[in-house]
C-alpha positions as CSV (number, residue, x, y, z in Angstrom):
1,M,-20.1,-13.6,-2.2
2,C,-18.3,-16.6,-3.6
3,A,-20.4,-19.4,-4.9
4,P,-20.5,-22.5,-2.6
5,M,-17.4,-24.6,-2.9
6,Q,-17.6,-28.2,-3.8
7,I,-16.5,-29.5,-0.4
8,A,-19.4,-27.7,1.2
9,D,-21.6,-30.7,0.2
10,Q,-19.6,-32.9,2.4
11,R,-20.6,-31.0,5.6
12,P,-23.9,-31.7,7.4
13,S,-26.3,-28.9,6.8
14,T,-28.4,-29.3,10.1
15,V,-25.5,-28.9,12.6
16,F,-24.9,-25.4,14.0
17,L,-21.6,-24.8,15.7
18,S,-20.4,-22.0,17.9
19,E,-17.0,-21.1,16.4
20,E,-14.7,-18.3,17.3
21,L,-11.7,-17.9,15.0
22,S,-9.3,-15.7,16.8
23,Y,-5.6,-14.8,17.1
24,G,-5.4,-12.6,20.1
25,K,-8.3,-10.2,19.8
26,I,-9.0,-10.8,16.1
27,Q,-12.5,-12.3,15.8
28,L,-13.7,-13.0,12.3
29,F,-17.0,-14.9,13.0
30,Q,-19.0,-16.6,15.7
31,T,-22.1,-18.7,15.1
32,V,-22.4,-20.1,11.7
33,N,-24.3,-22.8,9.8
34,K,-21.6,-25.4,8.9
35,A,-23.0,-26.0,5.5
36,E,-22.7,-22.2,4.7
37,F,-19.3,-21.8,6.3
38,W,-17.2,-22.3,3.2
39,D,-19.2,-19.8,1.3
40,L,-19.1,-17.2,4.1
41,I,-15.5,-17.0,5.3
42,M,-12.5,-16.2,3.1
43,I,-9.7,-13.7,4.0
44,V,-6.7,-12.2,2.3
45,C,-3.6,-11.7,4.4
46,K,-1.0,-9.4,3.0
47,F,2.4,-9.3,4.7
48,G,4.8,-6.4,4.2
49,G,8.6,-6.6,4.0
50,T,9.2,-6.3,7.7
51,S,6.7,-9.2,8.3
52,V,8.8,-11.5,6.1
53,Q,12.3,-10.0,6.7
54,D,13.9,-13.0,8.3
55,A,13.3,-16.5,9.6
56,D,11.8,-15.4,12.8
57,A,9.3,-13.1,11.0
58,M,8.3,-15.9,8.7
59,M,7.6,-18.2,11.6
60,R,5.4,-15.6,13.1
61,L,3.6,-15.4,9.8
62,A,3.0,-19.1,9.8
63,K,1.5,-19.0,13.3
64,I,-0.8,-16.2,12.1
65,I,-2.0,-18.2,9.1
66,G,-2.3,-21.4,11.2
67,A,-4.5,-19.6,13.7
68,Q,-6.9,-18.5,10.8
69,R,-6.6,-21.7,8.8
70,D,-10.3,-22.4,8.8
71,A,-11.1,-19.0,7.2
72,Q,-9.6,-20.0,3.9
73,P,-6.7,-17.5,3.9
74,V,-4.9,-16.3,0.8
75,V,-1.3,-15.1,1.5
76,V,0.0,-12.1,-0.4
77,S,3.6,-11.3,0.4
78,S,6.1,-8.5,-0.2
79,A,9.8,-9.1,-0.7
80,M,12.0,-9.7,2.4
81,G,12.8,-6.3,4.0
82,K,14.9,-3.9,1.9
83,T,15.3,-6.5,-0.9
84,T,13.5,-4.4,-3.6
85,N,15.7,-1.5,-2.8
86,K,18.8,-3.7,-3.1
87,L,17.6,-5.1,-6.4
88,L,17.1,-1.7,-7.9
89,E,20.5,-0.6,-6.7
90,L,22.0,-3.7,-8.2
91,A,20.4,-2.9,-11.6
92,R,21.6,0.7,-11.5
93,T,25.1,-0.4,-10.6
94,A,25.3,-2.9,-13.4
95,S,24.0,-0.4,-16.0
96,E,26.6,2.1,-14.9
97,G,29.4,-0.4,-15.8
98,R,30.3,-1.3,-12.2
99,Q,30.0,-5.0,-12.9
100,Q,32.0,-6.4,-10.1
101,E,30.2,-4.2,-7.5
102,A,26.9,-5.5,-8.9
103,L,28.1,-9.1,-8.7
104,D,29.1,-8.5,-5.1
105,L,25.6,-7.1,-4.3
106,L,24.0,-10.1,-6.1
107,A,26.1,-12.6,-4.0
108,S,25.2,-10.8,-0.8
109,L,21.4,-11.0,-1.7
110,Q,21.8,-14.7,-2.5
111,D,23.7,-15.4,0.8
112,N,21.0,-13.6,2.8
113,H,18.1,-15.6,1.3
114,L,19.8,-18.9,1.7
115,K,20.9,-18.1,5.2
116,E,17.3,-17.3,6.3
117,A,15.9,-20.3,4.4
118,R,18.3,-22.6,6.1
119,K,17.4,-21.3,9.5
120,L,14.0,-22.6,8.6
121,G,15.2,-26.0,7.5
122,I,14.7,-25.1,3.9
123,A,17.1,-25.1,0.9
124,V,19.5,-27.3,2.9
125,S,19.7,-29.9,0.1
126,E,18.5,-30.2,-3.5
127,D,14.8,-29.5,-2.6
128,W,12.5,-27.4,-4.8
129,V,13.1,-24.2,-2.9
130,A,16.9,-24.5,-3.4
131,E,16.3,-25.1,-7.1
132,K,14.0,-22.0,-7.3
133,I,16.6,-19.8,-5.5
134,D,19.4,-21.1,-7.7
135,T,17.3,-20.5,-10.9
136,Y,16.3,-17.0,-9.9
137,F,19.8,-15.9,-9.1
138,K,21.1,-17.4,-12.4
139,E,18.5,-15.3,-14.2
140,M,19.5,-12.2,-12.3
141,L,23.2,-12.9,-13.1
142,D,22.3,-12.9,-16.8
143,L,20.5,-9.6,-16.3
144,V,23.6,-8.1,-14.6
145,H,25.8,-9.2,-17.5
146,G,23.3,-7.8,-20.0
147,L,23.0,-4.5,-18.2
148,S,26.8,-4.1,-17.9
149,A,27.2,-4.7,-21.7
150,L,24.4,-2.4,-22.8
151,G,25.0,0.4,-20.2
152,E,21.3,1.2,-20.2
153,L,18.6,0.4,-17.6
154,T,15.1,0.5,-19.2
155,P,11.8,0.4,-17.2
156,R,11.1,-3.0,-18.6
157,V,14.4,-4.4,-17.3
158,T,13.9,-2.6,-14.0
159,D,10.6,-4.4,-13.5
160,A,12.2,-7.8,-14.4
161,M,14.9,-7.3,-11.8
162,A,12.5,-5.9,-9.1
163,S,10.2,-8.9,-9.5
164,Y,12.6,-11.4,-8.0
165,G,12.2,-10.1,-4.4
166,E,8.6,-11.3,-4.2
167,R,9.3,-14.4,-6.1
168,L,12.0,-15.4,-3.7
169,S,10.1,-14.6,-0.5
170,T,7.0,-16.5,-1.6
171,A,8.9,-19.6,-2.6
172,I,10.4,-19.7,0.9
173,L,7.1,-18.9,2.6
174,T,5.2,-21.7,0.8
175,Q,7.6,-24.3,2.2
176,V,7.5,-22.7,5.7
177,L,3.7,-23.1,5.7
178,E,4.0,-26.7,4.4
179,N,6.5,-27.5,7.2
180,Q,4.0,-26.2,9.7
181,G,1.3,-28.5,8.5
182,I,-0.5,-26.0,6.4
183,P,-1.1,-27.3,2.8
184,S,0.0,-24.4,0.5
185,Q,0.6,-23.7,-3.1
186,L,2.9,-21.2,-4.7
187,M,1.1,-19.0,-7.2
188,D,2.5,-16.8,-10.0
189,A,1.0,-13.4,-9.7
190,R,2.1,-12.7,-13.3
191,Q,-0.6,-15.1,-14.4
192,C,-3.2,-13.2,-12.4
193,V,-2.5,-9.5,-12.3
194,I,-2.8,-8.3,-15.9
195,T,-1.6,-4.8,-16.5
196,D,-1.0,-2.2,-19.1
197,D,2.5,-1.5,-20.6
198,N,3.4,1.3,-18.2
199,F,6.5,-0.4,-16.8
200,V,7.6,0.5,-13.2
201,N,4.1,1.9,-12.4
202,A,1.7,-0.4,-14.4
203,N,-2.0,-0.2,-14.0
204,P,-3.9,-3.5,-13.5
205,L,-6.7,-4.1,-16.0
206,A,-9.6,-4.7,-13.8
207,D,-11.8,-7.2,-15.7
208,E,-8.9,-9.3,-17.0
209,T,-7.2,-9.4,-13.6
210,E,-10.4,-10.4,-11.8
211,A,-11.1,-13.2,-14.2
212,A,-7.5,-14.5,-14.0
213,I,-7.5,-14.4,-10.2
214,V,-10.7,-16.4,-10.0
215,K,-9.5,-18.9,-12.6
216,H,-6.1,-19.6,-10.8
217,L,-6.9,-19.2,-7.1
218,R,-10.4,-20.6,-6.7
219,P,-9.4,-24.2,-7.6
220,V,-6.5,-24.0,-5.0
221,L,-8.9,-22.8,-2.3
222,E,-11.4,-25.6,-3.2
223,E,-8.6,-28.1,-2.6
224,G,-8.2,-26.7,0.9
225,K,-4.8,-25.2,0.2
226,V,-3.5,-21.8,1.1
227,P,-2.5,-19.9,-2.1
228,V,0.8,-18.0,-1.6
229,F,0.7,-15.0,-4.0
230,Q,3.3,-12.3,-4.8
231,G,2.4,-8.7,-4.2
232,F,3.7,-5.8,-6.4
233,I,4.2,-7.8,-9.6
234,G,2.1,-8.7,-12.6
235,S,2.5,-8.9,-16.4
236,N,1.1,-7.2,-19.5
237,R,-1.0,-9.0,-22.1
238,E,2.1,-10.3,-23.8
239,G,3.2,-11.9,-20.5
240,I,6.1,-9.5,-19.9
241,T,6.8,-8.9,-16.2
242,T,5.5,-5.5,-14.8
243,T,5.3,-3.9,-11.4
244,I,2.4,-1.9,-10.1
245,G,4.4,0.7,-8.2
246,R,6.0,1.0,-4.7
247,G,3.6,-0.1,-2.1
248,G,1.8,-2.2,-4.7
249,S,1.6,-5.3,-2.5
250,D,-1.3,-3.7,-0.7
251,H,-2.9,-3.1,-4.1
252,S,-2.3,-6.7,-5.1
253,A,-4.0,-7.9,-1.9
254,S,-7.0,-5.6,-2.6
255,L,-7.3,-6.9,-6.1
256,V,-7.3,-10.5,-4.9
257,G,-9.8,-9.8,-2.1
258,A,-12.1,-8.0,-4.5
259,A,-12.0,-10.7,-7.2
260,L,-12.7,-13.5,-4.7
261,E,-15.2,-11.3,-2.7
262,A,-13.3,-11.9,0.5
263,D,-14.9,-11.2,3.9
264,E,-11.8,-9.3,5.0
265,I,-8.5,-8.0,3.7
266,Q,-5.8,-8.0,6.4
267,I,-2.7,-5.8,5.9
268,W,0.0,-7.1,8.3
269,T,2.7,-4.6,8.8
270,D,5.1,-3.3,11.5
271,V,2.7,-0.8,13.2
272,D,-0.3,-1.3,15.5
273,G,-2.7,0.1,13.0
274,I,-3.6,3.6,11.7
275,M,-2.5,6.2,14.3
276,T,-3.8,9.7,14.9
277,T,-0.5,10.8,13.5
278,D,3.1,9.6,12.9
279,P,4.2,8.2,16.3
280,R,7.8,9.0,15.3
281,M,6.9,12.7,15.4
282,V,4.3,12.5,18.2
283,P,5.1,9.5,20.5
284,E,1.7,9.9,22.4
285,A,-0.3,9.3,19.2
286,H,-3.3,7.1,19.6
287,R,-4.4,4.0,17.7
288,V,-7.5,4.6,15.6
289,K,-9.8,1.5,16.2
290,E,-12.2,2.2,13.3
291,I,-12.2,4.5,10.3
292,S,-14.1,4.8,7.0
293,F,-12.8,4.0,3.6
294,N,-13.0,7.7,2.6
295,E,-11.0,8.8,5.6
296,A,-8.4,6.2,5.2
297,A,-8.0,6.9,1.5
298,E,-7.5,10.6,2.2
299,L,-4.9,9.8,4.9
300,A,-3.1,7.4,2.5
301,Y,-3.0,9.9,-0.3
302,F,-1.7,12.7,1.9
303,G,1.2,10.7,3.3
304,A,0.1,8.2,5.9
305,R,2.6,5.3,5.4
306,V,0.4,2.4,6.6
307,L,-1.5,2.0,3.4
308,H,-0.9,2.5,-0.3
309,P,-3.7,4.8,-1.6
310,A,-4.7,2.3,-4.4
311,T,-5.3,-0.4,-1.7
312,I,-8.6,1.2,-0.9
313,L,-10.2,1.3,-4.3
314,P,-11.0,-2.3,-5.1
315,A,-12.1,-2.9,-1.5
316,V,-14.4,0.1,-1.6
317,R,-16.2,-1.2,-4.8
318,K,-17.0,-4.5,-3.1
319,K,-17.4,-3.0,0.4
320,I,-14.8,-5.4,1.9
321,P,-13.4,-4.3,5.3
322,V,-9.7,-3.8,5.5
323,R,-7.9,-4.5,8.8
324,V,-4.4,-3.1,9.5
325,L,-2.5,-5.3,12.0
326,N,1.0,-5.6,13.5
327,S,2.6,-9.0,12.7
328,S,4.9,-8.6,15.7
329,K,1.9,-8.1,18.0
330,P,-0.8,-10.3,16.5
331,D,-2.8,-10.0,19.8
332,Q,-3.5,-6.3,19.0
333,E,-6.8,-5.4,17.4
334,G,-5.3,-3.1,14.8
335,T,-7.5,-0.7,12.8
336,I,-10.6,-1.8,10.9
337,I,-11.5,0.2,7.7
338,T,-15.1,-0.1,6.7
339,N,-17.6,1.5,4.3
340,E,-19.6,3.1,7.1
341,T,-18.5,6.0,9.3
342,Q,-19.0,5.5,13.0
343,P,-20.0,8.4,15.3
344,C,-17.0,10.0,16.9
345,G,-16.6,12.6,19.6
346,N,-13.5,14.0,18.0
347,P,-14.0,16.0,14.8
348,V,-10.6,14.8,13.4
349,K,-9.6,11.1,13.1
350,A,-6.0,11.6,12.2
351,I,-3.3,14.1,10.9
352,A,-1.2,13.1,7.9
353,Y,1.6,14.9,6.2
354,K,3.6,14.9,3.0
355,K,7.2,16.2,2.7
356,G,9.0,17.3,-0.5
357,V,6.3,19.4,-1.8
358,T,6.7,22.3,-4.3
359,I,4.4,25.3,-4.7
360,V,3.9,26.7,-8.2
361,N,2.4,30.2,-8.3
362,I,1.1,31.5,-11.7
363,A,-0.1,35.1,-11.9
364,S,-1.6,36.9,-14.9
365,T,-4.0,39.8,-15.4
366,R,-5.3,37.9,-18.4
367,M,-7.2,35.7,-15.9
368,L,-9.6,38.6,-15.2
369,M,-13.0,37.8,-16.6
370,A,-11.4,35.2,-18.8
371,H,-12.6,31.6,-19.3
372,G,-10.4,28.6,-20.1
373,F,-7.4,29.9,-18.1
374,L,-7.4,27.1,-15.5
375,R,-7.9,24.6,-18.3
376,K,-4.7,25.8,-20.0
377,I,-2.7,25.4,-16.7
378,F,-3.9,21.9,-16.0
379,E,-3.4,20.8,-19.6
380,I,0.3,21.6,-19.1
381,F,0.5,19.4,-16.0
382,D,-1.5,16.7,-17.6
383,H,0.9,16.7,-20.6
384,Y,3.8,15.9,-18.3
385,K,1.7,13.4,-16.2
386,V,2.2,15.4,-13.0
387,S,-0.5,15.2,-10.4
388,V,-1.6,18.3,-8.5
389,D,-2.4,18.0,-4.8
390,V,-3.7,21.4,-3.5
391,V,-5.1,24.3,-5.5
392,A,-5.9,27.8,-4.5
393,T,-7.1,30.6,-6.8
394,S,-7.7,34.3,-6.8
395,E,-8.8,36.8,-9.5
396,V,-5.4,37.0,-11.1
397,S,-3.4,34.1,-9.7
398,V,-3.4,30.3,-9.1
399,S,-1.2,28.5,-6.6
400,L,-0.9,24.7,-6.6
401,S,1.3,22.1,-5.0
402,V,3.1,19.1,-6.6
403,D,5.4,16.4,-5.2
404,E,6.8,15.2,-8.6
405,T,9.4,17.6,-9.8
406,S,11.3,15.7,-12.5
407,A,9.5,17.6,-15.3
408,L,9.1,20.8,-13.4
409,G,11.6,22.8,-15.5
410,D,9.6,22.0,-18.7
411,I,6.3,22.7,-16.9
412,V,7.5,26.2,-15.8
413,T,8.8,27.0,-19.3
414,N,5.3,26.3,-20.7
415,L,3.5,28.1,-17.8
416,K,5.6,31.3,-18.4
417,K,3.9,31.6,-21.8
418,I,0.6,32.4,-20.0
419,G,1.8,34.3,-16.9
420,E,4.5,35.0,-14.3
421,V,5.7,31.9,-12.5
422,K,7.2,31.6,-9.0
423,V,8.4,28.3,-7.6
424,E,8.8,27.6,-3.8
425,G,10.4,24.3,-2.8
426,S,11.0,22.6,0.5
427,Q,7.3,22.7,1.5
428,A,5.1,20.2,3.3
429,I,1.4,19.4,3.1
430,V,-0.5,18.8,6.4
431,C,-3.9,17.2,6.2
432,C,-6.5,16.9,9.1
433,V,-9.0,14.2,8.2
434,G,-12.4,13.6,9.8
435,D,-15.9,12.8,8.7
436,N,-18.1,15.8,7.8
437,L,-15.2,18.1,9.0
438,R,-16.4,21.0,6.8
439,N,-19.7,21.2,8.7
440,I,-18.4,21.0,12.3
441,A,-18.2,24.5,13.8
442,G,-15.1,25.5,15.6
443,V,-12.6,23.2,13.9
444,P,-10.9,26.0,11.9
445,H,-10.5,28.0,15.0
446,I,-8.8,25.1,16.8
447,V,-6.5,24.5,13.9
448,F,-5.4,28.0,13.3
449,S,-5.0,28.7,17.0
450,A,-2.6,25.8,17.1
451,L,-0.7,27.2,14.1
452,Q,-0.8,30.8,15.1
453,N,3.0,31.1,15.1
454,I,3.5,29.3,11.7
455,D,3.1,30.8,8.3
456,I,0.5,29.0,6.2
457,H,1.2,29.3,2.4
458,M,-1.9,27.6,1.1
459,I,-5.2,26.4,2.5
460,S,-7.8,24.1,1.1
461,Q,-11.1,22.8,2.6
462,G,-14.1,23.5,0.5
463,A,-13.2,20.8,-2.0
464,S,-13.7,18.0,0.5
465,S,-16.0,17.5,3.5
466,I,-13.5,15.2,5.2
467,N,-10.2,17.1,5.2
468,M,-8.7,20.4,5.9
469,T,-5.4,20.8,4.1
470,F,-2.7,23.4,4.2
471,V,0.9,23.9,3.0
472,I,3.7,25.2,5.2
473,S,7.5,25.3,5.1
474,E,9.0,21.9,5.7
475,D,11.1,23.4,8.5
476,H,8.0,24.0,10.6
477,L,6.4,20.6,10.0
478,P,7.3,18.8,13.3
479,E,6.1,21.8,15.3
480,A,2.9,22.1,13.3
481,V,2.0,18.4,13.7
482,R,2.8,18.3,17.4
483,E,0.7,21.5,18.1
484,L,-2.2,20.3,16.0
485,H,-2.2,16.9,17.7
486,A,-2.1,18.4,21.2
487,S,-5.1,20.7,20.3
488,L,-7.2,18.2,18.4
489,F,-6.7,15.1,20.7
490,R,-6.7,16.6,24.2
491,K,-9.5,14.2,24.9
492,V,-10.3,11.2,22.8
493,D,-13.5,9.2,22.2
494,P,-12.7,5.7,23.6
495,R,-15.1,4.1,21.1
496,I,-12.8,5.2,18.3
497,F,-9.3,5.7,19.8
498,E,-7.1,3.8,22.2
């Protein structure tokens, strides 16, 4: 827990107040000692691209923060919806020599940001936000000219261009909050999230990042201001801009929450919480009220779009609950992710899936009674930095699934030196997740009865007590998910699902 802030001394220590901080059904605390209040309550609120996509969304954000003002919120924001994709397209277009097309894209982005800012009464004159926007777009213009001249888009330049989405959105947001009477301060995440040199998918350096976050954000919180912090971006030790991968804003929020030992990390998005499966595929999917870190991490890894898998890790270490909420429906409870697993009448909490999977089958009689064979296989995948999802073995063969295929040709060439190789594309992973799933009798029967008309190419359960995973043809994915959901969620435990 954070050390007591200086302003705590100004509060009487003998007065007990009954306080309820709520926005809709969100209740963060009730009865507290006023002297201890500033030490006990601090939240991190991360807003995704749809939550800051336009002026209306930003005003909803301001109301959400205003309603939780006393809980010392830190705002972590993504870029305005689709901005990052447009910036990456802009960089590619410029590097391919289509300079005028790139300039048109840049002008369109600038017009959109200025239009939404002016709807909010911002950037209508020579204020600091207008100057920031002008500066950022001049810098991007220089990048466009440089890319057009060089004809090469490096990972380092890609990160430089991609970073402007978050830098623009947070500049506008800071002034929106100020205009709503919420003292705020724009932070530069590049001073706080210190990463390695793996541009485009950089890894934050835990100790250095934690120290930098505390150094830069704690004084702002002690002044009673709301820090407004960019997600997704950081810098290496030399101060060169990096990004921490798509979906990295969730990771940024988790890093901030862990460093400041927050009481809660809120992920504000465009869905009502974690669902029992993708509601686009199964409209009758239920909201999961509460789920464990391990279950949520498993779902995230196997394709659930609500969370980035790395979001969970810093929060798990500090046992900080993560709440997933809908910024368009702030009165909804969302989903709370905690360190403890609550009893549930259903064996499965949710069904996740991942498309675009490829199965690689390696067969060799040299596997018989041999040691070191699996090591050789995985060393090849490790050499090309390709992660393996699902593995199944027999006496003379190994099957595994991957979703990164850019180096698959080279991998197959090397694998053929040790055995026969067969590749099957257009596959999908389906993952049923629930606590202690392996030890609940009857679950395999329910699952395979639901899938009796669908060919299953790979199965994995023994490696984990909380998931049952299998690989099927992508063509059968919608049918499989619908049949599984109908079988596993005929009745739902009202304590866990809604």
